[in-house]
N, C-alpha and C positions, 0 to 999 in steps of 0.2 A: 748759200743762205740758210737752207734748212739745217745743214750740219751745224753751223754756228749757233743756230737757235737751240738745237738739241743740247749742245755743249753748255750753253749758258744756262739752260734749264737744269742740267745736271749740277752745275756749279752752285746755283741758287739752292737746290735741294740739299746739297752737301752742307751749305752754310746753315740752313735751317736745322739740319741734324746736329751740327756742332753747337749751335746756340741752345737747342733743347737739352743736349747732353750737359752743357755748362750749367744751365738752370737747374737741372735735376741734381747734379753734384753739389751745387751751391746750396740747394735746399737740404740735402742730406747733411752737409757740414753744419748748417745752421741748426738743424734739429739736434744734432749730436751735441752742440755746445750748450743749448738751452737746458 
């Protein structure tokens, strides 16, 4: 149970990282276009 919990926490952290990276890259592209 503890192992599964740790794995799910890692997965959720990775998801948050990916989302933040997408947002940052999207902002950069948006700023470049304007």
